[in-house]
ROTI-262706 format. One record per residue (C-alpha): residue number from 1; residue in three letters; x, y, z. Coordinates in steps of 0.5 Angstrom, whole numbers, padded with zeros to 4 digits, always signed. Each point is the difference from the previous one (the first is absolute). Layout:
! ROTI-262706
NODE   i  aa     x     y     z
NODE NUM ALA     X     Y     Z
...
//
This chain:
! ROTI-262706
NODE   i  aa     x     y     z
NODE   1 UNK +0181 -0155 +0344
NODE   2 UNK +0007 +0000 +0003
NODE   3 UNK +0000 -0007 +0003
NODE   4 UNK +0004 -0004 -0005
NODE   5 UNK -0002 -0007 +0001
NODE   6 UNK -0008 +0002 +0001
NODE   7 UNK +0001 +0004 -0007
NODE   8 UNK +0003 -0006 -0003
NODE   9 UNK -0006 -0005 +0002
NODE  10 UNK -0005 +0005 -0002
NODE  11 UNK +0004 +0001 -0007
NODE  12 UNK +0000 -0008 -0001
NODE  13 UNK -0007 +0000 +0002
NODE  14 UNK -0002 +0005 -0005
NODE  15 UNK +0005 -0004 -0006
NODE  16 UNK -0004 -0006 +0002
NODE  17 UNK -0006 +0002 -0003
NODE  18 UNK +0000 -0002 -0007
NODE  19 UNK +0001 +0006 -0004
NODE  20 UNK +0005 +0005 -0002
NODE  21 UNK +0001 +0006 +0005
NODE  22 UNK +0003 +0007 -0002
NODE  23 UNK +0006 +0002 +0004
NODE  24 UNK -0004 +0007 +0001
NODE  25 UNK -0006 -0004 +0003
NODE  26 UNK +0004 -0004 +0004
NODE  27 UNK +0004 +0006 +0003
NODE  28 UNK -0007 +0003 +0001
NODE  29 UNK -0003 -0006 +0004
NODE  30 UNK +0006 -0001 +0004
NODE  31 UNK +0001 +0008 +0001
NODE  32 UNK +0007 +0000 -0002
NODE  33 UNK +0004 +0002 -0006
NODE  34 UNK +0001 -0003 -0006
NODE  35 UNK +0008 -0001 +0001
NODE  36 UNK -0002 -0004 +0007
NODE  37 UNK -0005 -0004 -0004
NODE  38 UNK +0006 -0002 -0005
NODE  39 UNK +0005 -0002 +0006
NODE  40 UNK -0006 -0004 +0003
NODE  41 UNK -0001 -0004 -0006
NODE  42 UNK +0008 -0001 -0001
NODE  43 UNK -0001 -0003 +0008
NODE  44 UNK -0005 -0004 -0002
NODE  45 UNK +0004 -0003 -0006
NODE  46 UNK +0006 -0001 +0005
NODE  47 UNK -0005 -0004 +0004
NODE  48 UNK -0002 -0005 -0006
NODE  49 UNK -0007 +0003 -0002
NODE  50 UNK +0000 +0001 -0008
NODE  51 UNK -0002 +0007 -0001
NODE  52 UNK +0000 +0002 -0007
NODE  53 UNK +0000 +0007 -0003
NODE  54 UNK -0003 +0003 -0006
NODE  55 UNK +0002 +0007 -0003
NODE  56 UNK -0004 +0005 -0003
NODE  57 UNK -0005 +0005 +0002
NODE  58 UNK -0005 -0006 +0001
NODE  59 UNK +0006 -0004 +0004
NODE  60 UNK +0000 -0003 +0007
NODE  61 UNK +0002 -0006 +0004
NODE  62 UNK -0003 -0007 +0001
NODE  63 UNK +0001 -0006 +0003
NODE  64 UNK +0002 -0006 -0005
NODE  65 UNK +0001 -0007 +0001
NODE  66 UNK +0007 -0002 +0002
NODE  67 UNK +0005 -0006 +0000
NODE  68 UNK -0002 -0001 +0008
NODE  69 UNK -0006 +0001 +0004
NODE  70 UNK +0001 +0006 +0005
NODE  71 UNK -0004 +0001 +0006
NODE  72 UNK -0007 +0003 -0001
NODE  73 UNK -0004 +0005 +0004
NODE  74 UNK -0008 -0002 +0001
NODE  75 UNK -0006 +0004 +0002
NODE  76 UNK -0004 -0003 +0005
NODE  77 UNK -0005 -0003 -0005
NODE  78 UNK +0005 -0003 -0004
NODE  79 UNK +0004 -0004 +0006
NODE  80 UNK -0007 -0003 +0003
NODE  81 UNK -0002 -0002 -0007
NODE  82 UNK +0007 -0004 -0001
NODE  83 UNK +0000 -0003 +0007
NODE  84 UNK -0007 -0003 -0001
NODE  85 UNK +0002 -0002 -0007
NODE  86 UNK +0007 -0003 +0003
NODE  87 UNK -0004 -0003 +0006
NODE  88 UNK -0005 -0004 -0005
NODE  89 UNK +0005 -0002 -0004
NODE  90 UNK +0005 -0003 +0005
NODE  91 UNK -0006 -0003 +0004
NODE  92 UNK -0002 -0004 -0006
NODE  93 UNK +0007 -0002 -0003
NODE  94 UNK +0000 +0003 -0007
NODE  95 UNK +0005 -0004 -0004
NODE  96 UNK +0006 +0004 -0003
NODE  97 UNK +0000 +0006 +0005
NODE  98 UNK -0002 -0003 +0007
NODE  99 UNK +0007 +0001 +0003
NODE 100 UNK +0001 +0007 -0003
NODE 101 UNK -0007 +0002 +0002
NODE 102 UNK +0002 -0002 +0008
NODE 103 UNK +0006 +0004 -0001
NODE 104 UNK -0003 +0006 -0002
NODE 105 UNK -0006 -0001 +0005
NODE 106 UNK +0005 -0001 +0006
NODE 107 UNK +0004 +0007 -0003
NODE 108 UNK -0007 +0004 -0001
NODE 109 UNK -0003 -0002 +0007
NODE 110 UNK +0006 +0001 +0004
NODE 111 UNK -0001 +0008 -0002
NODE 112 UNK -0007 +0001 +0000
NODE 113 UNK -0003 +0005 +0005
NODE 114 UNK -0005 -0003 +0005
NODE 115 UNK -0006 +0003 -0004
NODE 116 UNK +0002 -0003 -0006
NODE 117 UNK +0001 -0007 +0003
NODE 118 UNK -0007 +0001 +0003
NODE 119 UNK -0003 +0001 -0007
NODE 120 UNK +0004 -0006 -0003
NODE 121 UNK -0003 -0005 +0006
NODE 122 UNK -0007 +0003 -0001
NODE 123 UNK +0000 -0001 -0007
NODE 124 UNK +0003 -0007 +0000
NODE 125 UNK -0005 -0002 +0006
NODE 126 UNK -0006 +0002 -0004
NODE 127 UNK +0003 -0004 -0007
NODE 128 UNK -0001 -0007 -0001
NODE 129 UNK +0004 -0004 -0005
NODE 130 UNK -0003 -0006 -0003
NODE 131 UNK +0004 -0006 +0003
NODE 132 UNK +0003 -0005 -0005
NODE 133 UNK -0002 -0005 +0005
NODE 134 UNK +0007 -0003 +0002
NODE 135 UNK +0000 +0003 +0006
NODE 136 UNK +0007 +0003 -0001
NODE 137 UNK -0002 +0008 +0000
NODE 138 UNK +0005 +0003 +0005
NODE 139 UNK -0001 +0007 +0005
NODE 140 UNK +0004 +0005 -0004
NODE 141 UNK +0003 +0003 +0007
NODE 142 UNK +0003 -0007 +0001
NODE 143 UNK +0003 +0000 -0006
NODE 144 UNK +0003 +0007 +0001
NODE 145 UNK +0002 -0001 +0007
NODE 146 UNK +0004 -0006 -0003
NODE 147 UNK +0003 +0004 -0006
NODE 148 UNK +0002 +0005 +0005
NODE 149 UNK +0004 -0005 +0004
NODE 150 UNK +0003 -0004 -0006
NODE 151 UNK +0003 +0007 -0002
NODE 152 UNK +0002 +0002 +0007
NODE 153 UNK +0002 -0005 +0002
NODE 154 UNK -0004 -0001 +0006
NODE 155 UNK -0002 -0006 +0004
NODE 156 UNK -0007 -0002 -0001
NODE 157 UNK -0005 -0003 +0005
NODE 158 UNK -0007 -0003 -0002
NODE 159 UNK -0005 -0005 +0001
NODE 160 UNK +0000 -0006 -0005
NODE 161 UNK -0006 -0005 -0001
NODE 162 UNK +0003 -0007 -0004
NODE 163 UNK -0004 -0004 -0005
NODE 164 UNK -0002 -0004 +0006
NODE 165 UNK -0003 +0005 +0004
NODE 166 UNK +0006 +0000 +0005
NODE 167 UNK +0001 +0007 +0002
NODE 168 UNK +0007 +0003 +0002
NODE 169 UNK +0004 +0006 +0002
NODE 170 UNK +0006 +0002 -0004
NODE 171 UNK +0006 +0004 +0000
NODE 172 UNK +0004 +0001 -0007
NODE 173 UNK +0005 +0003 -0004
NODE 174 UNK -0004 +0002 -0006
NODE 175 UNK +0004 -0001 -0006
NODE 176 UNK -0005 +0001 -0006
NODE 177 UNK -0007 +0000 -0002
NODE 178 UNK -0002 -0005 -0006
NODE 179 UNK -0006 +0000 -0004
NODE 180 UNK -0003 -0006 -0004
NODE 181 UNK -0005 +0005 -0004
NODE 182 UNK -0006 -0003 +0005
NODE 183 UNK +0004 -0001 +0007
NODE 184 UNK +0005 +0004 +0004
NODE 185 UNK +0006 -0003 +0003
NODE 186 UNK +0005 +0003 +0005
NODE 187 UNK +0007 -0004 +0000
NODE 188 UNK +0003 +0001 +0007
NODE 189 UNK +0005 -0003 +0005
NODE 190 UNK -0004 -0002 +0006
NODE 191 UNK +0004 +0002 +0006
NODE 192 UNK -0004 -0005 +0005
NODE 193 UNK +0001 -0006 -0005
NODE 194 UNK +0007 +0002 -0003
NODE 195 UNK -0002 -0001 -0007
NODE 196 UNK -0002 +0003 -0006
NODE 197 UNK -0008 +0000 -0001
NODE 198 UNK -0005 +0002 -0005
NODE 199 UNK -0007 +0003 +0003
NODE 200 UNK -0006 +0001 -0004
NODE 201 UNK -0002 +0007 +0001
NODE 202 UNK -0007 -0001 +0000
NODE 203 UNK +0001 -0005 +0006
NODE 204 UNK +0003 +0006 +0004
NODE 205 UNK -0003 +0004 +0005
NODE 206 UNK +0002 +0006 +0005
NODE 207 UNK +0007 +0001 -0004
NODE 208 UNK +0004 +0006 +0003
NODE 209 UNK +0008 +0002 -0001
NODE 210 UNK +0003 -0001 +0007
NODE 211 UNK +0005 +0006 -0001
NODE 212 UNK +0006 -0005 +0001
NODE 213 UNK +0005 +0000 -0006
NODE 214 UNK +0004 -0006 -0003
NODE 215 UNK +0005 -0001 -0005
NODE 216 UNK -0003 -0004 -0006
NODE 217 UNK +0002 -0007 +0000
NODE 218 UNK +0001 -0004 -0007
NODE 219 UNK -0005 -0004 -0002
NODE 220 UNK +0003 -0006 -0004
NODE 221 UNK -0004 +0001 -0006
NODE 222 UNK -0005 +0005 -0004
NODE 223 UNK -0006 +0002 +0004
NODE 224 UNK -0004 -0002 -0005
NODE 225 UNK +0003 -0007 -0001
NODE 226 UNK -0001 -0001 +0008
NODE 227 UNK -0007 +0002 -0001
NODE 228 UNK -0001 -0005 -0006
NODE 229 UNK +0003 -0006 +0003
NODE 230 UNK -0004 +0001 +0006
NODE 231 UNK -0006 +0000 -0005
NODE 232 UNK +0002 -0006 -0004
NODE 233 UNK -0002 -0007 +0002
NODE 234 UNK +0005 -0004 +0002
NODE 235 UNK +0005 +0006 +0002
NODE 236 UNK -0004 +0002 +0006
NODE 237 UNK +0004 +0005 +0004
NODE 238 UNK +0003 -0004 +0006
NODE 239 UNK -0001 +0002 +0007
NODE 240 UNK +0004 -0001 +0007
NODE 241 UNK -0003 -0005 +0004
NODE 242 UNK +0002 -0001 +0008
NODE 243 UNK -0003 -0005 +0004
NODE 244 UNK +0002 -0003 +0007
NODE 245 UNK -0001 -0008 +0001
NODE 246 UNK -0001 -0003 +0007
NODE 247 UNK +0006 -0005 -0002
NODE 248 UNK +0007 -0001 -0001
NODE 249 UNK +0003 +0001 -0007
NODE 250 UNK +0001 -0007 -0001
NODE 251 UNK -0007 -0002 +0001
NODE 252 UNK -0002 +0005 -0006
NODE 253 UNK -0001 -0003 -0007
NODE 254 UNK +0006 +0001 -0005
NODE 255 UNK -0002 +0006 -0003
NODE 256 UNK -0001 +0004 +0006
NODE 257 UNK +0007 -0003 +0003
NODE 258 UNK +0004 +0004 -0005
NODE 259 UNK -0003 +0007 +0003
NODE 260 UNK -0001 -0002 +0007
NODE 261 UNK +0003 +0004 +0006
NODE 262 UNK +0000 -0003 +0007
NODE 263 UNK -0004 +0005 +0005
NODE 264 UNK -0001 +0000 +0007
NODE 265 UNK -0004 -0005 +0004
NODE 266 UNK +0001 -0006 -0005
NODE 267 UNK -0004 +0005 -0006
NODE 268 UNK +0003 +0000 -0007
NODE 269 UNK -0001 +0006 -0004
NODE 270 UNK +0000 +0000 -0008
NODE 271 UNK +0001 +0005 -0005
NODE 272 UNK -0001 -0001 -0007
NODE 273 UNK -0003 +0003 -0007
NODE 274 UNK -0006 -0002 -0003
NODE 275 UNK -0004 +0001 -0006
NODE 276 UNK -0006 -0004 +0001
NODE 277 UNK -0006 +0002 +0002
NODE 278 UNK -0001 +0001 +0008
NODE 279 UNK -0005 -0005 +0000
NODE 280 UNK +0004 -0005 -0003
NODE 281 UNK +0006 +0002 +0004
NODE 282 UNK -0004 -0001 +0007
NODE 283 UNK -0002 -0007 -0003
NODE 284 UNK +0007 -0002 -0001
NODE 285 UNK +0002 +0002 +0007
NODE 286 UNK -0006 -0003 +0003
NODE 287 UNK +0001 -0007 -0003
NODE 288 UNK +0007 +0000 +0004
NODE 289 UNK -0004 -0002 +0006
NODE 290 UNK +0003 +0004 +0005
NODE 291 UNK -0002 +0006 +0004
NODE 292 UNK +0002 +0007 -0003
NODE 293 UNK -0001 +0007 +0000
NODE 294 UNK +0000 +0005 -0006
NODE 295 UNK +0003 +0006 +0002
NODE 296 UNK +0000 +0003 -0007
NODE 297 UNK -0003 +0002 -0005
NODE 298 UNK -0007 +0002 +0002
NODE 299 UNK -0003 -0003 -0006
NODE 300 UNK +0003 -0007 +0002
NODE 301 UNK -0003 +0001 +0007
NODE 302 UNK -0006 +0002 -0003
NODE 303 UNK +0000 -0007 -0005
NODE 304 UNK +0002 -0004 +0006
NODE 305 UNK -0006 +0002 +0004
NODE 306 UNK -0005 -0001 -0006
NODE 307 UNK +0003 -0007 -0001
NODE 308 UNK -0001 -0001 +0008
NODE 309 UNK -0007 +0002 +0000
NODE 310 UNK -0002 -0004 -0006
NODE 311 UNK +0003 -0006 +0003
NODE 312 UNK -0003 +0001 +0006
NODE 313 UNK -0007 +0001 -0003
NODE 314 UNK +0002 -0007 -0004
NODE 315 UNK +0001 -0003 +0006
NODE 316 UNK -0006 +0003 +0004
NODE 317 UNK -0005 -0002 -0006
//
C-alpha cells in the first residue's frame, strides 16, 4: 500500500481494535515493511493519537487513552448505531448530555454517506419512544439544523407556533441552543422584530439554514440566564409592540403618548416593549376606545382577533 494517507487510515482503523498488534502483523496486513510501520506510528503520534509500544518478542502497538480526544474511525455498523442513539437522546432531552449529543449528531450526520443516512432514518422511523407526556419531544433533524446554523454562523428560517396557536415565519440569527432537561430552546436575534427572542424548539417546523453568514451580536447576558428569565413568572421576556392608531398623538392616553410618532393621514404609530401576556396587551389597547391596527407581533394580532371575536359573540348572544 503506497498511498500514505490511505495507509495511515487503515493503520488507525486496526489500532482502534482493543488489542495489541505486533509490528510484523501490521506490516503484513498493510503490505509494507516494519520500518514503514514505525514511521507511520510516529506520524499518528504527531497527529495526537496516543499509540503505546511495548518491547520484547511479544511486544507490539496499541492505542491507549490520552489527554485529548482524537478523531475516531467508525465502520458502517458503528456509525449507524451511534447516530440512532444520539437522535434518540437528542429528541428526548437527556439532562447533562443534551447539548453535547446535538453537537456530536450534527458532526456525524454531516459526513454520513447517503446509504447510511437511509439506514439511520429507517431505524428511527421504525422505533417508537415512550413519551413523557409533556409534548416536548423534538425532531432531531431540527436540532441538528439549528446546531449547524449556530456553529456556522448562518441565518435560519422556520415556521413557529406560539403558545396561543398563532403561526408565523421567522428569520433569525441563531445564538445558542439551551436545554432545561425537559425542553429545548433556541436563543436568537429576530431580524424582523429587531430584538432577541427565545423559541421553544418543539414548536418549530420547516427549519433550514439560508446560507447567509452573519457577524455574531452580543447577547446582553448568558444564554442560560436569558432563557431562565423568560421562564420565570414575573420576569417574562419582553416583546416589541407596534400599533397604528386612527387618532392624533394628543388623543392617546398618557401611557401611549410618550411612545407616539405622528404618521400620515392623521394616524399615530406607537412602539413599545411589553412583558405582559398578548391577551392583556390587546385588552389595554382596546380600552383606549380608539380604532387601531396591530402591526406586530403576530401573537398580539392573534390575541386582538380572539378578543374581538369573544366580544362579538357576547353581544350576539
